[in-house]
N, CA, C and O of each residue as an XYZ file, in Angstrom:
372
protein
N     124.237     95.541    135.509
C     124.397     96.249    136.819
C     123.203     95.916    137.716
O     122.066     95.784    137.263
N     123.492     95.796    138.917
C     122.475     95.459    139.884
C     121.444     96.579    140.017
O     121.851     97.730    140.176
N     120.108     96.311    139.961
C     119.108     97.486    140.007
C     119.072     98.176    141.429
O     118.680     99.329    141.605
N     119.507     97.366    142.379
C     119.444     98.021    143.713
C     120.776     98.957    143.917
O     120.817     99.753    144.855
N     121.764     98.834    143.076
C     122.882     99.703    143.032
C     122.500    100.924    142.296
O     122.967    101.999    142.671
N     121.648    100.867    141.225
C     121.336    101.965    140.484
C     120.230    102.845    141.202
O     120.401    104.062    141.265
N     119.218    102.319    141.688
C     118.268    103.044    142.512
C     118.588    103.037    143.931
O     118.266    102.048    144.590
N     119.239    104.109    144.536
C     119.696    104.019    145.885
C     118.552    104.232    146.908
O     118.472    103.521    147.910
N     117.667    105.224    146.639
C     116.556    105.458    147.518
C     115.524    106.281    146.762
O     115.800    106.981    145.788
N     114.318    106.142    147.286
C     113.127    107.029    146.864
C     113.082    108.298    147.641
O     113.157    108.260    148.869
N     112.969    109.364    147.026
C     112.993    110.696    147.715
C     111.519    111.053    148.078
O     110.667    111.236    147.208
N     111.273    111.141    149.400
C     109.868    111.482    149.861
C     110.009    112.903    150.398
O     110.502    113.145    151.499
N     109.541    113.842    149.542
C     109.476    115.245    149.798
C     108.093    115.787    149.519
O     107.269    115.084    148.934
N     107.815    117.000    149.911
C     106.616    117.585    149.672
C     106.259    117.616    148.175
O     105.191    117.202    147.723
N     107.279    118.159    147.437
C     107.140    118.333    145.935
C     107.018    116.967    145.346
O     106.192    116.773    144.454
N     107.800    115.989    145.795
C     107.648    114.672    145.261
C     106.425    113.994    145.551
O     106.003    113.159    144.751
N     105.751    114.280    146.697
C     104.464    113.634    146.996
C     103.388    114.254    146.043
O     102.514    113.538    145.554
N     103.465    115.634    145.779
C     102.413    116.204    144.981
C     102.620    115.656    143.505
O     101.627    115.402    142.824
N     103.923    115.468    142.996
C     104.155    114.883    141.715
C     103.504    113.532    141.500
O     102.927    113.194    140.466
N     103.664    112.766    142.635
C     103.177    111.354    142.621
C     101.664    111.316    142.563
O     101.077    110.521    141.829
N     101.013    112.218    143.376
C      99.553    112.319    143.333
C      98.970    112.861    142.080
O      97.960    112.355    141.591
N      99.564    113.855    141.556
C      98.915    114.563    140.422
C      99.378    114.023    139.084
O      98.558    113.912    138.173
N     100.658    113.678    138.913
C     101.145    113.381    137.613
C     101.803    111.959    137.483
O     102.416    111.651    136.461
N     101.661    111.114    138.529
C     102.135    109.812    138.495
C     103.660    109.695    138.291
O     104.152    108.794    137.612
N     104.390    110.657    138.916
C     105.826    110.767    138.757
C     106.472    110.632    140.145
O     106.004    111.212    141.125
N     107.637    109.794    140.203
C     108.186    109.518    141.417
C     109.725    110.013    141.258
O     110.277    110.025    140.158
N     110.344    110.405    142.416
C     111.680    110.913    142.373
C     112.551    109.973    143.139
O     112.188    109.542    144.234
N     113.778    109.617    142.553
C     114.725    108.679    143.192
C     116.048    109.286    143.248
O     116.349    110.170    142.446
N     116.897    108.855    144.182
C     118.309    109.218    144.264
C     118.946    107.952    143.579
O     118.770    106.809    144.000
N     119.704    108.277    142.482
C     120.267    107.158    141.675
C     121.790    107.175    141.601
O     122.349    108.171    142.062
N     122.450    106.303    141.136
C     123.913    106.195    141.001
C     124.359    107.227    140.011
O     123.673    107.414    139.007
N     125.523    107.952    140.229
C     125.913    109.018    139.388
C     126.240    108.584    138.020
O     126.124    109.374    137.083
N     126.671    107.287    137.838
C     127.087    106.772    136.536
C     125.994    106.057    135.790
O     126.254    105.464    134.743
N     124.677    106.097    136.338
C     123.539    105.361    135.718
C     122.929    106.285    134.595
O     122.735    107.478    134.827
N     122.639    105.735    133.415
C     122.071    106.403    132.302
C     120.481    106.162    132.365
O     119.997    105.388    133.192
N     119.747    106.832    131.493
C     118.269    106.830    131.622
C     117.774    105.384    131.254
O     116.788    104.924    131.830
N     118.449    104.666    130.301
C     117.845    103.284    130.083
C     118.109    102.363    131.253
O     117.273    101.504    131.534
N     119.279    102.498    131.985
C     119.574    101.792    133.215
C     118.552    102.044    134.308
O     118.127    101.124    135.007
N     118.186    103.232    134.436
C     117.295    103.690    135.561
C     115.880    103.134    135.189
O     115.165    102.655    136.070
N     115.483    103.197    133.904
C     114.223    102.593    133.505
C     114.140    101.114    133.854
O     113.188    100.646    134.479
N     115.129    100.431    133.446
C     115.195     98.921    133.720
C     115.224     98.637    135.157
O     114.659     97.621    135.562
N     115.839     99.446    135.994
C     115.962     99.146    137.454
C     114.624     99.465    138.097
O     114.216     98.728    138.995
N     113.945    100.467    137.717
C     112.627    100.857    138.346
C     111.689     99.768    137.925
O     111.011     99.210    138.787
N     111.603     99.435    136.707
C     110.580     98.414    136.319
C     110.874     97.061    136.896
O     109.909     96.334    137.130
N     112.129     96.617    137.163
C     112.420     95.408    137.784
C     112.159     95.451    139.272
O     111.587     94.496    139.799
N     112.529     96.467    139.964
C     112.326     96.574    141.456
C     110.858     96.684    141.712
O     110.319     95.899    142.492
N     110.206     97.585    141.114
C     108.709     97.967    141.589
C     107.650     97.277    140.735
O     106.459     97.435    141.002
N     108.056     96.507    139.704
C     107.128     95.771    138.747
C     106.067     96.776    138.120
O     104.859     96.568    138.233
N     106.588     97.880    137.452
C     105.726     98.884    137.033
C     106.168     99.056    135.447
O     107.173     98.476    135.036
N     105.436     99.809    134.662
C     105.782    100.312    133.353
C     106.245    101.798    133.446
O     105.503    102.628    133.971
N     107.422    102.132    132.959
C     107.849    103.409    132.963
C     107.641    104.057    131.552
O     107.983    103.500    130.509
N     107.029    105.327    131.622
C     106.783    106.017    130.358
C     108.024    107.012    130.020
O     108.392    107.163    128.855
N     108.608    107.639    131.040
C     109.720    108.539    130.717
C     110.649    108.547    131.931
O     110.270    108.166    133.038
N     111.890    108.999    131.677
C     112.899    109.227    132.773
C     113.496    110.641    132.539
O     113.900    110.950    131.418
N     113.549    111.422    133.491
C     114.343    112.662    133.402
C     115.342    112.584    134.598
O     115.046    112.117    135.698
N     116.614    113.117    134.241
C     117.614    113.025    135.232
C     118.276    114.484    135.418
O     118.368    115.313    134.513
N     118.687    114.646    136.641
C     119.461    115.874    136.817
C     120.626    115.721    137.881
O     120.444    115.118    138.938
N     121.803    116.288    137.546
C     122.875    116.186    138.503
C     122.833    117.359    139.657
O     122.805    118.555    139.366
N     122.834    116.932    140.807
C     122.756    117.848    141.931
C     124.126    118.088    142.525
O     124.869    117.147    142.805
N     124.472    119.428    142.726
C     125.710    119.659    143.233
C     125.597    119.596    144.717
O     124.565    119.998    145.254
N     126.657    119.086    145.467
C     126.638    118.894    146.956
C     126.812    120.248    147.541
O     127.558    121.085    147.032
N     126.074    120.465    148.678
C     126.040    121.717    149.354
C     127.374    121.918    150.043
O     128.028    120.959    150.451
N     127.803    123.276    150.180
C     128.973    123.717    150.808
C     128.532    123.861    152.281
O     127.574    124.585    152.552
N     129.248    123.149    153.302
C     128.900    123.184    154.686
C     130.083    123.695    155.465
O     131.214    123.391    155.087
N     129.900    124.452    156.529
C     130.933    124.870    157.389
C     131.202    123.733    158.344
O     130.325    123.155    158.987
N     132.615    123.439    158.382
C     133.125    122.356    159.232
C     133.594    122.854    160.562
O     133.026    122.419    161.564
N     134.514    123.672    160.677
C     134.922    124.277    161.903
C     135.942    125.382    161.724
O     136.666    125.344    160.729
N     136.050    126.298    162.548
C     137.026    127.407    162.625
C     137.087    128.154    161.229
O     138.137    128.585    160.752
N     135.897    128.254    160.652
C     135.792    129.073    159.454
C     136.201    128.328    158.055
O     136.239    128.900    156.966
N     136.470    127.091    158.258
C     136.797    126.250    157.066
C     135.491    125.598    156.596
O     134.564    125.349    157.367
N     135.478    125.325    155.220
C     134.298    124.720    154.658
C     134.623    123.376    154.026
O     135.714    123.177    153.494
N     133.686    122.472    154.088
C     133.676    121.277    153.401
C     132.568    121.186    152.459
O     131.804    122.145    152.356
N     132.399    120.129    151.757
C     131.428    119.946    150.703
C     130.752    118.549    150.735
O     131.455    117.538    150.741
N     129.556    118.488    150.752
C     128.798    117.166    150.648
C     128.989    116.636    149.291
O     129.380    117.359    148.375
N     128.714    115.361    149.140
C     128.907    114.713    147.868
C     127.987    115.143    146.814
O     126.857    115.451    147.192
N     128.263    115.227    145.520
C     127.388    115.424    144.367
C     126.561    114.174    144.234
O     126.986    113.083    144.612
N     125.360    114.348    143.686
C     124.474    113.205    143.505
C     123.559    113.320    142.341
O     123.428    114.425    141.813
N     122.952    112.354    141.918
C     122.068    112.333    140.778
C     120.641    112.176    141.111
O     120.402    111.378    142.017
N     119.643    112.780    140.558
C     118.305    112.662    140.998
C     117.545    112.223    139.708
O     117.917    112.698    138.635
N     116.511    111.352    139.750
C     115.792    110.861    138.577
C     114.345    111.026    138.895
O     113.852    110.557    139.921
N     113.642    111.725    137.969
C     112.120    111.841    137.968
C     111.583    110.774    137.011
O     111.881    110.864    135.821
N     110.835    109.803    137.432
C     110.330    108.791    136.612
C     108.866    108.855    136.515
O     108.153    108.849    137.519
N     108.390    108.919    135.268
C     106.962    109.056    134.963
C     106.474    107.655    134.585
O     106.982    107.030    133.654
N     105.513    107.199    135.308
C     104.903    105.764    134.997
C     103.739    105.986    134.056
O     103.136    107.053    133.952
N     103.473    104.845    133.361
C     102.354    104.835    132.349
C     101.160    104.674    133.257
O     101.214    104.276    134.421
N     100.010    105.050    132.555
C      98.714    104.930    133.231
C      98.405    103.630    133.712
O      98.626    102.652    132.997
N      97.913    103.514    134.858
C      97.625    102.180    135.555
C      98.700    101.617    136.356
O      98.500    100.678    137.127
N      99.903    102.200    136.185
C     101.074    101.712    137.059
C     101.082    102.647    138.276
O     100.704    103.816    138.188
N     101.541    102.076    139.452
C     101.666    102.857    140.684
C     102.583    102.185    141.585
O     102.647    100.957    141.635
N     103.332    102.997    142.334
C     104.282    102.556    143.314
C     103.697    102.915    144.693
O     103.447    104.085    144.986
N     103.480    101.854    145.558
C     102.900    102.068    146.814
C     104.037    102.159    147.893
O     104.850    101.246    148.036
N     104.053    103.291    148.634
C     104.989    103.529    149.581
C     104.416    103.071    151.046
O     103.381    103.540    151.519
N     105.124    102.217    151.614
C     104.633    101.657    152.911
C     105.272    102.412    154.068
O     105.001    102.107    155.230
């Protein structure tokens, strides 16, 4: 599987920035069918770093009001928190 299909984007949030600074952990939005070994290989290949651990969570899409009292739903997605080994770092430009 293409690593750029697995890792869709890096999530830059306040909590994610603190995790990166304090614990060397980075958050990514990943493909819903990707497993932990797939995510590990993709991050190592794209960013040229060594991964220590991968934690994943399935996020349910939010319910949003569309019009006239009806509701729609945003797509479900998967989030991965990747812990890097000591000495590895991802630089965000």
